[in-house]
All heavy atoms as a GROMACS GRO file, in nm:
protein
  599
    1MET      N    1  13.487  -3.014   5.450
    1MET     CA    2  13.411  -3.080   5.553
    1MET      C    3  13.422  -3.009   5.688
    1MET      O    4  13.327  -3.006   5.761
    1MET     CB    5  13.455  -3.225   5.570
    1MET     CG    6  13.403  -3.317   5.467
    1MET     SD    7  13.238  -3.366   5.511
    1MET     CE    8  13.200  -3.465   5.372
    2ALA      N    9  13.537  -2.956   5.717
    2ALA     CA   10  13.555  -2.891   5.846
    2ALA      C   11  13.456  -2.776   5.862
    2ALA      O   12  13.407  -2.751   5.971
    2ALA     CB   13  13.698  -2.841   5.860
    3ARG      N   14  13.427  -2.708   5.754
    3ARG     CA   15  13.335  -2.597   5.761
    3ARG      C   16  13.194  -2.644   5.796
    3ARG      O   17  13.123  -2.582   5.874
    3ARG     CB   18  13.336  -2.520   5.631
    3ARG     CG   19  13.254  -2.394   5.638
    3ARG     CD   20  13.268  -2.312   5.512
    3ARG     NE   21  13.212  -2.182   5.541
    3ARG     CZ   22  13.268  -2.069   5.514
    3ARG    NH1   23  13.384  -2.066   5.454
    3ARG    NH2   24  13.212  -1.955   5.543
    4GLN      N   25  13.147  -2.757   5.740
    4GLN     CA   26  13.015  -2.810   5.770
    4GLN      C   27  13.007  -2.855   5.915
    4GLN      O   28  12.908  -2.833   5.980
    4GLN     CB   29  12.981  -2.924   5.675
    4GLN     CG   30  12.954  -2.877   5.534
    4GLN     CD   31  12.925  -2.993   5.441
    4GLN    OE1   32  12.962  -3.107   5.466
    4GLN    NE2   33  12.860  -2.962   5.329
    5THR      N   34  13.112  -2.918   5.964
    5THR     CA   35  13.115  -2.959   6.104
    5THR      C   36  13.108  -2.836   6.194
    5THR      O   37  13.034  -2.833   6.291
    5THR     CB   38  13.243  -3.039   6.135
    5THR    OG1   39  13.249  -3.152   6.047
    5THR    CG2   40  13.245  -3.086   6.278
    6SER      N   41  13.179  -2.734   6.157
    6SER     CA   42  13.177  -2.610   6.234
    6SER      C   43  13.038  -2.548   6.230
    6SER      O   44  12.988  -2.501   6.332
    6SER     CB   45  13.280  -2.512   6.179
    6SER     OG   46  13.275  -2.391   6.250
    7LEU      N   47  12.975  -2.550   6.115
    7LEU     CA   48  12.840  -2.495   6.102
    7LEU      C   49  12.742  -2.576   6.186
    7LEU      O   50  12.656  -2.521   6.255
    7LEU     CB   51  12.797  -2.494   5.955
    7LEU     CG   52  12.660  -2.436   5.924
    7LEU    CD1   53  12.651  -2.291   5.972
    7LEU    CD2   54  12.631  -2.444   5.776
    8GLU      N   55  12.756  -2.708   6.184
    8GLU     CA   56  12.669  -2.794   6.265
    8GLU      C   57  12.691  -2.767   6.414
    8GLU      O   58  12.596  -2.761   6.492
    8GLU     CB   59  12.696  -2.942   6.232
    8GLU     CG   60  12.605  -3.038   6.305
    8GLU     CD   61  12.457  -3.018   6.274
    8GLU    OE1   62  12.422  -2.977   6.161
    8GLU    OE2   63  12.375  -3.041   6.365
    9THR      N   64  12.815  -2.751   6.453
    9THR     CA   65  12.846  -2.719   6.592
    9THR      C   66  12.781  -2.587   6.633
    9THR      O   67  12.723  -2.577   6.742
    9THR     CB   68  12.998  -2.712   6.613
    9THR    OG1   69  13.055  -2.838   6.577
    9THR    CG2   70  13.033  -2.679   6.756
   10LEU      N   71  12.790  -2.488   6.546
   10LEU     CA   72  12.728  -2.359   6.576
   10LEU      C   73  12.576  -2.371   6.588
   10LEU      O   74  12.515  -2.310   6.676
   10LEU     CB   75  12.764  -2.257   6.468
   10LEU     CG   76  12.905  -2.204   6.470
   10LEU    CD1   77  12.931  -2.113   6.350
   10LEU    CD2   78  12.931  -2.128   6.599
   11ARG      N   79  12.517  -2.452   6.503
   11ARG     CA   80  12.371  -2.470   6.508
   11ARG      C   81  12.330  -2.538   6.638
   11ARG      O   82  12.229  -2.504   6.697
   11ARG     CB   83  12.323  -2.547   6.385
   11ARG     CG   84  12.327  -2.463   6.260
   11ARG     CD   85  12.276  -2.535   6.140
   11ARG     NE   86  12.274  -2.444   6.025
   11ARG     CZ   87  12.269  -2.483   5.899
   11ARG    NH1   88  12.263  -2.613   5.870
   11ARG    NH2   89  12.268  -2.396   5.803
   12GLN      N   90  12.410  -2.635   6.681
   12GLN     CA   91  12.381  -2.702   6.809
   12GLN      C   92  12.393  -2.603   6.925
   12GLN      O   93  12.310  -2.602   7.016
   12GLN     CB   94  12.475  -2.821   6.828
   12GLN     CG   95  12.447  -2.937   6.736
   12GLN     CD   96  12.553  -3.046   6.746
   12GLN    OE1   97  12.653  -3.033   6.817
   12GLN    NE2   98  12.531  -3.155   6.673
   13LYS      N   99  12.499  -2.523   6.922
   13LYS     CA  100  12.517  -2.422   7.026
   13LYS      C  101  12.403  -2.321   7.024
   13LYS      O  102  12.355  -2.278   7.129
   13LYS     CB  103  12.651  -2.350   7.008
   13LYS     CG  104  12.770  -2.434   7.046
   13LYS     CD  105  12.900  -2.356   7.029
   13LYS     CE  106  13.020  -2.440   7.068
   13LYS     NZ  107  13.145  -2.364   7.058
   14LYS      N  108  12.360  -2.285   6.903
   14LYS     CA  109  12.248  -2.190   6.889
   14LYS      C  110  12.122  -2.250   6.951
   14LYS      O  111  12.051  -2.181   7.026
   14LYS     CB  112  12.224  -2.157   6.742
   14LYS     CG  113  12.106  -2.062   6.719
   14LYS     CD  114  12.083  -2.032   6.572
   14LYS     CE  115  12.010  -2.148   6.508
   14LYS     NZ  116  11.965  -2.121   6.372
   15GLU      N  117  12.094  -2.375   6.924
   15GLU     CA  118  11.976  -2.441   6.980
   15GLU      C  119  11.981  -2.444   7.133
   15GLU      O  120  11.882  -2.415   7.200
   15GLU     CB  121  11.964  -2.583   6.925
   15GLU     CG  122  11.846  -2.661   6.977
   15GLU     CD  123  11.711  -2.603   6.939
   15GLU    OE1  124  11.700  -2.539   6.832
   15GLU    OE2  125  11.615  -2.620   7.018
   16LYS      N  126  12.097  -2.478   7.187
   16LYS     CA  127  12.113  -2.480   7.333
   16LYS      C  128  12.093  -2.340   7.392
   16LYS      O  129  12.030  -2.324   7.496
   16LYS     CB  130  12.250  -2.535   7.371
   16LYS     CG  131  12.263  -2.683   7.352
   16LYS     CD  132  12.402  -2.732   7.393
   16LYS     CE  133  12.417  -2.881   7.367
   16LYS     NZ  134  12.550  -2.931   7.404
   17ALA      N  135  12.147  -2.240   7.326
   17ALA     CA  136  12.133  -2.103   7.374
   17ALA      C  137  11.987  -2.059   7.369
   17ALA      O  138  11.938  -1.993   7.462
   17ALA     CB  139  12.219  -2.008   7.292
   18GLN      N  140  11.915  -2.097   7.264
   18GLN     CA  141  11.774  -2.061   7.254
   18GLN      C  142  11.693  -2.128   7.366
   18GLN      O  143  11.603  -2.067   7.423
   18GLN     CB  144  11.719  -2.101   7.116
   18GLN     CG  145  11.767  -2.011   7.004
   18GLN     CD  146  11.727  -2.062   6.866
   18GLN    OE1  147  11.714  -2.182   6.844
   18GLN    NE2  148  11.712  -1.969   6.774
   19GLN      N  149  11.725  -2.253   7.395
   19GLN     CA  150  11.656  -2.323   7.504
   19GLN      C  151  11.685  -2.257   7.638
   19GLN      O  152  11.595  -2.242   7.721
   19GLN     CB  153  11.699  -2.470   7.507
   19GLN     CG  154  11.647  -2.550   7.389
   19GLN     CD  155  11.706  -2.690   7.383
   19GLN    OE1  156  11.792  -2.726   7.464
   19GLN    NE2  157  11.659  -2.770   7.288
   20LYS      N  158  11.809  -2.215   7.656
   20LYS     CA  159  11.846  -2.148   7.781
   20LYS      C  160  11.770  -2.015   7.794
   20LYS      O  161  11.719  -1.982   7.902
   20LYS     CB  162  11.997  -2.122   7.785
   20LYS     CG  163  12.045  -2.060   7.913
   20LYS     CD  164  12.197  -2.045   7.914
   20LYS     CE  165  12.246  -1.984   8.043
   20LYS     NZ  166  12.391  -1.968   8.044
   21VAL      N  167  11.760  -1.941   7.686
   21VAL     CA  168  11.686  -1.814   7.688
   21VAL      C  169  11.540  -1.840   7.721
   21VAL      O  170  11.478  -1.767   7.800
   21VAL     CB  171  11.700  -1.740   7.553
   21VAL    CG1  172  11.600  -1.626   7.541
   21VAL    CG2  173  11.842  -1.688   7.536
   22SER      N  174  11.483  -1.943   7.664
   22SER     CA  175  11.343  -1.977   7.690
   22SER      C  176  11.321  -2.010   7.838
   22SER      O  177  11.226  -1.962   7.900
   22SER     CB  178  11.301  -2.095   7.603
   22SER     OG  179  11.168  -2.130   7.629
   23ARG      N  180  11.411  -2.091   7.895
   23ARG     CA  181  11.400  -2.125   8.038
   23ARG      C  182  11.416  -2.001   8.124
   23ARG      O  183  11.342  -1.980   8.220
   23ARG     CB  184  11.507  -2.227   8.077
   23ARG     CG  185  11.478  -2.368   8.034
   23ARG     CD  186  11.576  -2.467   8.098
   23ARG     NE  187  11.716  -2.432   8.086
   23ARG     CZ  188  11.794  -2.466   7.983
   23ARG    NH1  189  11.745  -2.536   7.884
   23ARG    NH2  190  11.921  -2.431   7.982
   24THR      N  191  11.512  -1.919   8.090
   24THR     CA  192  11.538  -1.797   8.167
   24THR      C  193  11.419  -1.701   8.161
   24THR      O  194  11.383  -1.641   8.261
   24THR     CB  195  11.666  -1.728   8.115
   24THR    OG1  196  11.773  -1.821   8.121
   24THR    CG2  197  11.701  -1.607   8.197
   25LYS      N  198  11.358  -1.691   8.042
   25LYS     CA  199  11.242  -1.603   8.028
   25LYS      C  200  11.127  -1.652   8.115
   25LYS      O  201  11.058  -1.573   8.180
   25LYS     CB  202  11.197  -1.594   7.882
   25LYS     CG  203  11.080  -1.498   7.864
   25LYS     CD  204  11.035  -1.489   7.721
   25LYS     CE  205  10.921  -1.394   7.698
   25LYS     NZ  206  10.829  -1.369   7.804
   26LYS      N  207  11.106  -1.783   8.118
   26LYS     CA  208  10.999  -1.838   8.202
   26LYS      C  209  11.026  -1.807   8.349
   26LYS      O  210  10.935  -1.768   8.422
   26LYS     CB  211  10.986  -1.989   8.180
   26LYS     CG  212  10.926  -2.024   8.046
   26LYS     CD  213  10.923  -2.175   8.024
   26LYS     CE  214  10.877  -2.207   7.882
   26LYS     NZ  215  10.887  -2.350   7.852
   27GLN      N  216  11.149  -1.823   8.392
   27GLN     CA  217  11.186  -1.792   8.532
   27GLN      C  218  11.166  -1.644   8.560
   27GLN      O  219  11.117  -1.606   8.667
   27GLN     CB  220  11.330  -1.831   8.559
   27GLN     CG  221  11.354  -1.981   8.558
   27GLN     CD  222  11.502  -2.017   8.566
   27GLN    OE1  223  11.590  -1.933   8.544
   27GLN    NE2  224  11.530  -2.142   8.598
   28HIS      N  225  11.202  -1.561   8.464
   28HIS     CA  226  11.184  -1.417   8.478
   28HIS      C  227  11.036  -1.382   8.492
   28HIS      O  228  10.997  -1.303   8.577
   28HIS     CB  229  11.245  -1.345   8.357
   28HIS     CG  230  11.218  -1.199   8.353
   28HIS    ND1  231  11.111  -1.146   8.286
   28HIS    CD2  232  11.282  -1.094   8.409
   28HIS    CE1  233  11.110  -1.015   8.301
   28HIS    NE2  234  11.213  -0.980   8.374
   29ASP      N  235  10.953  -1.443   8.408
   29ASP     CA  236  10.809  -1.417   8.412
   29ASP      C  237  10.748  -1.458   8.546
   29ASP      O  238  10.665  -1.386   8.602
   29ASP     CB  239  10.738  -1.487   8.296
   29ASP     CG  240  10.772  -1.428   8.161
   29ASP    OD1  241  10.828  -1.316   8.156
   29ASP    OD2  242  10.744  -1.495   8.059
   30VAL      N  243  10.791  -1.572   8.598
   30VAL     CA  244  10.741  -1.619   8.727
   30VAL      C  245  10.784  -1.522   8.838
   30VAL      O  246  10.704  -1.484   8.924
   30VAL     CB  247  10.790  -1.763   8.757
   30VAL    CG1  248  10.763  -1.802   8.902
   30VAL    CG2  249  10.723  -1.862   8.662
   31ALA      N  250  10.911  -1.483   8.836
   31ALA     CA  251  10.962  -1.390   8.938
   31ALA      C  252  10.892  -1.255   8.928
   31ALA      O  253  10.860  -1.194   9.031
   31ALA     CB  254  11.113  -1.373   8.923
   32LEU      N  255  10.866  -1.210   8.807
   32LEU     CA  256  10.798  -1.082   8.787
   32LEU      C  257  10.655  -1.087   8.839
   32LEU      O  258  10.608  -0.993   8.904
   32LEU     CB  259  10.800  -1.044   8.639
   32LEU     CG  260  10.756  -0.904   8.602
   32LEU    CD1  261  10.842  -0.800   8.672
   32LEU    CD2  262  10.763  -0.886   8.451
   33ALA      N  263  10.585  -1.197   8.815
   33ALA     CA  264  10.449  -1.213   8.866
   33ALA      C  265  10.448  -1.215   9.019
   33ALA      O  266  10.361  -1.154   9.082
   33ALA     CB  267  10.387  -1.340   8.811
   34GLU      N  268  10.546  -1.283   9.077
   34GLU     CA  269  10.557  -1.287   9.223
   34GLU      C  270  10.583  -1.148   9.280
   34GLU      O  271  10.520  -1.107   9.379
   34GLU     CB  272  10.669  -1.383   9.264
   34GLU     CG  273  10.683  -1.399   9.414
   34GLU     CD  274  10.796  -1.495   9.451
   34GLU    OE1  275  10.852  -1.564   9.363
   34GLU    OE2  276  10.830  -1.499   9.571
   35LEU      N  277  10.673  -1.074   9.218
   35LEU     CA  278  10.702  -0.938   9.264
   35LEU      C  279  10.579  -0.850   9.251
   35LEU      O  280  10.548  -0.773   9.343
   35LEU     CB  281  10.818  -0.879   9.183
   35LEU     CG  282  10.853  -0.734   9.212
   35LEU    CD1  283  10.893  -0.714   9.358
   35LEU    CD2  284  10.963  -0.687   9.118
   36SER      N  285  10.508  -0.862   9.142
   36SER     CA  286  10.388  -0.781   9.122
   36SER      C  287  10.285  -0.809   9.230
   36SER      O  288  10.222  -0.717   9.283
   36SER     CB  289  10.330  -0.810   8.984
   36SER     OG  290  10.213  -0.735   8.963
   37GLU      N  291  10.267  -0.936   9.264
   37GLU     CA  292  10.172  -0.973   9.369
   37GLU      C  293  10.214  -0.915   9.504
   37GLU      O  294  10.132  -0.863   9.579
   37GLU     CB  295  10.164  -1.126   9.378
   37GLU     CG  296  10.063  -1.175   9.479
   37GLU     CD  297  10.055  -1.327   9.484
   37GLU    OE1  298  10.088  -1.392   9.384
   37GLU    OE2  299  10.017  -1.378   9.589
   38ILE      N  300  10.342  -0.922   9.534
   38ILE     CA  301  10.394  -0.868   9.660
   38ILE      C  302  10.373  -0.716   9.666
   38ILE      O  303  10.329  -0.662   9.768
   38ILE     CB  304  10.543  -0.904   9.678
   38ILE    CG1  305  10.557  -1.053   9.703
   38ILE    CG2  306  10.607  -0.823   9.790
   38ILE    CD1  307  10.700  -1.105   9.692
   39LEU      N  308  10.402  -0.648   9.555
   39LEU     CA  309  10.385  -0.502   9.552
   39LEU      C  310  10.238  -0.463   9.566
   39LEU      O  311  10.206  -0.364   9.634
   39LEU     CB  312  10.443  -0.445   9.422
   39LEU     CG  313  10.594  -0.453   9.408
   39LEU    CD1  314  10.638  -0.407   9.269
   39LEU    CD2  315  10.663  -0.371   9.515
   40ASP      N  316  10.148  -0.541   9.506
   40ASP     CA  317  10.005  -0.514   9.520
   40ASP      C  318   9.960  -0.529   9.666
   40ASP      O  319   9.883  -0.447   9.717
   40ASP     CB  320   9.923  -0.607   9.431
   40ASP     CG  321   9.934  -0.575   9.284
   40ASP    OD1  322   9.984  -0.464   9.249
   40ASP    OD2  323   9.895  -0.661   9.202
   41LYS      N  324  10.008  -0.635   9.732
   41LYS     CA  325   9.974  -0.656   9.873
   41LYS      C  326  10.029  -0.544   9.960
   41LYS      O  327   9.962  -0.496  10.051
   41LYS     CB  328  10.026  -0.791   9.921
   41LYS     CG  329   9.948  -0.907   9.864
   41LYS     CD  330  10.005  -1.040   9.911
   41LYS     CE  331   9.928  -1.156   9.852
   41LYS     NZ  332   9.981  -1.287   9.895
   42GLU      N  333  10.152  -0.502   9.931
   42GLU     CA  334  10.214  -0.393  10.006
   42GLU      C  335  10.133  -0.264   9.990
   42GLU      O  336  10.104  -0.195  10.087
   42GLU     CB  337  10.357  -0.370   9.960
   42GLU     CG  338  10.426  -0.255  10.033
   42GLU     CD  339  10.562  -0.224   9.976
   42GLU    OE1  340  10.579  -0.228   9.852
   42GLU    OE2  341  10.652  -0.192  10.056
   43GLU      N  342  10.093  -0.234   9.866
   43GLU     CA  343  10.015  -0.114   9.840
   43GLU      C  344   9.881  -0.118   9.912
   43GLU      O  345   9.835  -0.018   9.966
   43GLU     CB  346   9.995  -0.096   9.690
   43GLU     CG  347   9.923   0.033   9.655
   43GLU     CD  348   9.908   0.055   9.506
   43GLU    OE1  349   9.944  -0.033   9.427
   43GLU    OE2  350   9.859   0.162   9.469
   44ALA      N  351   9.818  -0.235   9.914
   44ALA     CA  352   9.689  -0.249   9.983
   44ALA      C  353   9.704  -0.222  10.132
   44ALA      O  354   9.620  -0.153  10.192
   44ALA     CB  355   9.632  -0.388   9.959
   45ILE      N  356   9.811  -0.272  10.192
   45ILE     CA  357   9.836  -0.248  10.335
   45ILE      C  358   9.862  -0.101  10.362
   45ILE      O  359   9.809  -0.043  10.457
   45ILE     CB  360   9.952  -0.336  10.385
   45ILE    CG1  361   9.910  -0.483  10.387
   45ILE    CG2  362   9.999  -0.292  10.524
   45ILE    CD1  363  10.024  -0.580  10.412
   46LEU      N  364   9.943  -0.038  10.276
   46LEU     CA  365   9.972   0.104  10.294
   46LEU      C  366   9.845   0.188  10.280
   46LEU      O  367   9.823   0.281  10.358
   46LEU     CB  368  10.078   0.150  10.192
   46LEU     CG  369  10.218   0.093  10.213
   46LEU    CD1  370  10.309   0.133  10.097
   46LEU    CD2  371  10.276   0.136  10.346
   47ASN      N  372   9.762   0.154  10.182
   47ASN     CA  373   9.635   0.227  10.164
   47ASN      C  374   9.544   0.210  10.285
   47ASN      O  375   9.481   0.305  10.330
   47ASN     CB  376   9.564   0.180  10.037
   47ASN     CG  377   9.633   0.228   9.911
   47ASN    OD1  378   9.709   0.323   9.914
   47ASN    ND2  379   9.607   0.159   9.801
   48GLU      N  380   9.538   0.087  10.335
   48GLU     CA  381   9.456   0.060  10.453
   48GLU      C  382   9.507   0.141  10.573
   48GLU      O  383   9.427   0.200  10.648
   48GLU     CB  384   9.461  -0.090  10.484
   48GLU     CG  385   9.371  -0.132  10.598
   48GLU     CD  386   9.378  -0.283  10.620
   48GLU    OE1  387   9.375  -0.357  10.521
   48GLU    OE2  388   9.387  -0.322  10.738
   49ASN      N  389   9.639   0.145  10.591
   49ASN     CA  390   9.697   0.221  10.702
   49ASN      C  391   9.668   0.371  10.687
   49ASN      O  392   9.638   0.439  10.786
   49ASN     CB  393   9.848   0.200  10.709
   49ASN     CG  394   9.885   0.061  10.756
   49ASN    OD1  395   9.802  -0.012  10.808
   49ASN    ND2  396  10.009   0.022  10.734
   50LEU      N  397   9.676   0.420  10.566
   50LEU     CA  398   9.649   0.561  10.541
   50LEU      C  399   9.503   0.595  10.571
   50LEU      O  400   9.474   0.696  10.637
   50LEU     CB  401   9.683   0.597  10.396
   50LEU     CG  402   9.671   0.743  10.356
   50LEU    CD1  403   9.763   0.830  10.440
   50LEU    CD2  404   9.703   0.758  10.208
   51LEU      N  405   9.412   0.511  10.526
   51LEU     CA  406   9.269   0.535  10.554
   51LEU      C  407   9.239   0.528  10.703
   51LEU      O  408   9.160   0.607  10.755
   51LEU     CB  409   9.183   0.435  10.477
   51LEU     CG  410   9.173   0.458  10.328
   51LEU    CD1  411   9.096   0.346  10.261
   51LEU    CD2  412   9.107   0.592  10.298
   52LYS      N  413   9.302   0.433  10.772
   52LYS     CA  414   9.282   0.422  10.916
   52LYS      C  415   9.335   0.546  10.987
   52LYS      O  416   9.270   0.600  11.077
   52LYS     CB  417   9.350   0.298  10.971
   52LYS     CG  418   9.324   0.276  11.120
   52LYS     CD  419   9.382   0.146  11.168
   52LYS     CE  420   9.358   0.117  11.313
   52LYS     NZ  421   9.324   0.221  11.404
   53ALA      N  422   9.453   0.593  10.947
   53ALA     CA  423   9.510   0.713  11.008
   53ALA      C  424   9.419   0.833  10.985
   53ALA      O  425   9.398   0.914  11.075
   53ALA     CB  426   9.649   0.740  10.951
   54PHE      N  427   9.363   0.844  10.864
   54PHE     CA  428   9.270   0.954  10.835
   54PHE      C  429   9.145   0.942  10.921
   54PHE      O  430   9.099   1.040  10.979
   54PHE     CB  431   9.234   0.954  10.686
   54PHE     CG  432   9.127   1.053  10.651
   54PHE    CD1  433   9.147   1.189  10.666
   54PHE    CD2  434   9.004   1.010  10.602
   54PHE    CE1  435   9.048   1.281  10.633
   54PHE    CE2  436   8.905   1.101  10.569
   54PHE     CZ  437   8.927   1.237  10.584
   55ALA      N  438   9.090   0.822  10.931
   55ALA     CA  439   8.969   0.801  11.010
   55ALA      C  440   8.993   0.830  11.158
   55ALA      O  441   8.903   0.882  11.227
   55ALA     CB  442   8.918   0.658  10.992
   56ASP      N  443   9.111   0.798  11.207
   56ASP     CA  444   9.142   0.819  11.348
   56ASP      C  445   9.183   0.963  11.379
   56ASP      O  446   9.190   1.002  11.496
   56ASP     CB  447   9.256   0.726  11.392
   56ASP     CG  448   9.214   0.580  11.393
   56ASP    OD1  449   9.092   0.552  11.388
   56ASP    OD2  450   9.304   0.492  11.398
   57SER      N  451   9.208   1.042  11.276
   57SER     CA  452   9.251   1.180  11.299
   57SER      C  453   9.130   1.270  11.323
   57SER      O  454   9.017   1.231  11.300
   57SER     CB  455   9.331   1.232  11.179
   57SER     OG  456   9.243   1.262  11.072
   58ASN      N  457   9.159   1.390  11.366
   58ASN     CA  458   9.051   1.487  11.384
   58ASN      C  459   9.052   1.589  11.269
   58ASN      O  460   8.994   1.696  11.282
   58ASN     CB  461   9.065   1.558  11.520
   58ASN     CG  462   9.196   1.634  11.531
   58ASN    OD1  463   9.284   1.622  11.446
   58ASN    ND2  464   9.210   1.712  11.637
   59LYS      N  465   9.114   1.553  11.160
   59LYS     CA  466   9.124   1.643  11.044
   59LYS      C  467   9.006   1.620  10.949
   59LYS      O  468   8.958   1.508  10.934
   59LYS     CB  469   9.254   1.620  10.967
   59LYS     CG  470   9.380   1.638  11.050
   59LYS     CD  471   9.393   1.778  11.099
   59LYS     CE  472   9.522   1.796  11.179
   59LYS     NZ  473   9.529   1.921  11.248
   60THR      N  474   8.964   1.727  10.885
   60THR     CA  475   8.859   1.717  10.785
   60THR      C  476   8.920   1.673  10.652
   60THR      O  477   9.042   1.680  10.631
   60THR     CB  478   8.787   1.851  10.765
   60THR    OG1  479   8.879   1.943  10.706
   60THR    CG2  480   8.732   1.906  10.895
   61TYR      N  481   8.834   1.636  10.562
   61TYR     CA  482   8.878   1.597  10.428
   61TYR      C  483   8.953   1.713  10.364
   61TYR      O  484   9.060   1.694  10.306
   61TYR     CB  485   8.757   1.556  10.344
   61TYR     CG  486   8.790   1.527  10.200
   61TYR    CD1  487   8.840   1.404  10.162
   61TYR    CD2  488   8.772   1.624  10.101
   61TYR    CE1  489   8.872   1.376  10.030
   61TYR    CE2  490   8.803   1.597   9.969
   61TYR     CZ  491   8.853   1.474   9.934
   61TYR     OH  492   8.884   1.448   9.803
   62ASP      N  493   8.898   1.834  10.373
   62ASP     CA  494   8.962   1.951  10.312
   62ASP      C  495   9.099   1.978  10.373
   62ASP      O  496   9.193   2.015  10.302
   62ASP     CB  497   8.872   2.074  10.326
   62ASP     CG  498   8.747   2.065  10.240
   62ASP    OD1  499   8.750   1.993  10.138
   62ASP    OD2  500   8.646   2.129  10.276
   63GLU      N  501   9.113   1.959  10.504
   63GLU     CA  502   9.242   1.980  10.568
   63GLU      C  503   9.346   1.878  10.519
   63GLU      O  504   9.461   1.913  10.492
   63GLU     CB  505   9.228   1.969  10.720
   63GLU     CG  506   9.153   2.085  10.782
   63GLU     CD  507   9.122   2.062  10.930
   63GLU    OE1  508   9.097   1.947  10.970
   63GLU    OE2  509   9.124   2.162  11.005
   64VAL      N  510   9.303   1.755  10.506
   64VAL     CA  511   9.394   1.651  10.459
   64VAL      C  512   9.434   1.679  10.314
   64VAL      O  513   9.552   1.668  10.278
   64VAL     CB  514   9.330   1.511  10.473
   64VAL    CG1  515   9.414   1.405  10.404
   64VAL    CG2  516   9.310   1.477  10.620
   65MET      N  517   9.339   1.715  10.231
   65MET     CA  518   9.368   1.742  10.090
   65MET      C  519   9.461   1.863  10.077
   65MET      O  520   9.550   1.864   9.992
   65MET     CB  521   9.240   1.762  10.011
   65MET     CG  522   9.154   1.636  10.003
   65MET     SD  523   9.241   1.492   9.940
   65MET     CE  524   9.256   1.536   9.768
   66ALA      N  525   9.440   1.964  10.161
   66ALA     CA  526   9.528   2.081  10.159
   66ALA      C  527   9.670   2.041  10.200
   66ALA      O  528   9.768   2.087  10.141
   66ALA     CB  529   9.474   2.189  10.251
   67PHE      N  530   9.681   1.953  10.298
   67PHE     CA  531   9.811   1.905  10.342
   67PHE      C  532   9.884   1.835  10.227
   67PHE      O  533  10.004   1.851  10.208
   67PHE     CB  534   9.795   1.809  10.460
   67PHE     CG  535   9.923   1.743  10.503
   67PHE    CD1  536  10.017   1.813  10.579
   67PHE    CD2  537   9.952   1.614  10.465
   67PHE    CE1  538  10.136   1.754  10.617
   67PHE    CE2  539  10.071   1.553  10.503
   67PHE     CZ  540  10.163   1.623  10.579
   68PHE      N  541   9.811   1.756  10.150
   68PHE     CA  542   9.871   1.684  10.038
   68PHE      C  543   9.888   1.771   9.915
   68PHE      O  544   9.942   1.727   9.815
   68PHE     CB  545   9.790   1.560  10.001
   68PHE     CG  546   9.804   1.448  10.100
   68PHE    CD1  547   9.696   1.400  10.169
   68PHE    CD2  548   9.928   1.392  10.126
   68PHE    CE1  549   9.709   1.296  10.260
   68PHE    CE2  550   9.943   1.288  10.216
   68PHE     CZ  551   9.832   1.241  10.285
   69GLY      N  552   9.842   1.892   9.921
   69GLY     CA  553   9.861   1.984   9.810
   69GLY      C  554   9.761   1.969   9.699
   69GLY      O  555   9.787   2.006   9.585
   70ALA      N  556   9.645   1.912   9.729
   70ALA     CA  557   9.539   1.896   9.630
   70ALA      C  558   9.417   1.972   9.677
   70ALA      O  559   9.395   1.990   9.796
   70ALA     CB  560   9.505   1.749   9.611
   71ASN      N  561   9.335   2.015   9.581
   71ASN     CA  562   9.212   2.082   9.625
   71ASN      C  563   9.105   1.978   9.654
   71ASN      O  564   9.117   1.860   9.622
   71ASN     CB  565   9.166   2.186   9.522
   71ASN     CG  566   9.125   2.125   9.389
   71ASN    OD1  567   9.077   2.014   9.383
   71ASN    ND2  568   9.146   2.200   9.282
   72ALA      N  569   8.998   2.018   9.716
   72ALA     CA  570   8.894   1.929   9.762
   72ALA      C  571   8.822   1.855   9.650
   72ALA      O  572   8.761   1.752   9.670
   72ALA     CB  573   8.793   2.004   9.848
   73GLU      N  574   8.830   1.907   9.527
   73GLU     CA  575   8.762   1.842   9.414
   73GLU      C  576   8.841   1.723   9.362
   73GLU      O  577   8.798   1.653   9.273
   73GLU     CB  578   8.738   1.942   9.299
   73GLU     CG  579   8.629   2.044   9.328
   73GLU     CD  580   8.676   2.156   9.420
   73GLU    OE1  581   8.794   2.198   9.409
   73GLU    OE2  582   8.596   2.201   9.503
   74GLY      N  583   8.962   1.700   9.415
   74GLY     CA  584   9.041   1.584   9.376
   74GLY      C  585   9.148   1.614   9.273
   74GLY      O  586   9.215   1.522   9.227
   75ASP      N  587   9.166   1.740   9.234
   75ASP     CA  588   9.273   1.774   9.140
   75ASP      C  589   9.406   1.773   9.214
   75ASP      O  590   9.417   1.826   9.324
   75ASP     CB  591   9.250   1.912   9.079
   75ASP     CG  592   9.125   1.918   8.992
   75ASP    OD1  593   9.082   1.809   8.945
   75ASP    OD2  594   9.070   2.027   8.973
   76ALA      N  595   9.504   1.713   9.155
   76ALA     CA  596   9.636   1.710   9.218
   76ALA      C  597   9.719   1.829   9.176
   76ALA      O  598   9.707   1.883   9.073
   76ALA     CB  599   9.709   1.581   9.181
   0.00000   0.00000   0.00000
């Protein structure tokens, strides 16, 4: 009988652990979505700043591309 009680205890612990993993995964997914949204917003701001700096500069497209090490056709 002791073995069955031990097995039942293990099954209960397993169920609790599975529930904990499920909750943790949901929290992870929510945090990951939030981080992704923040990174997208950050990238949009950086892109906007870069375009504004280019527009405000007196450099041509070819000069800027040469500075970045790419040719004018867009090859990196």
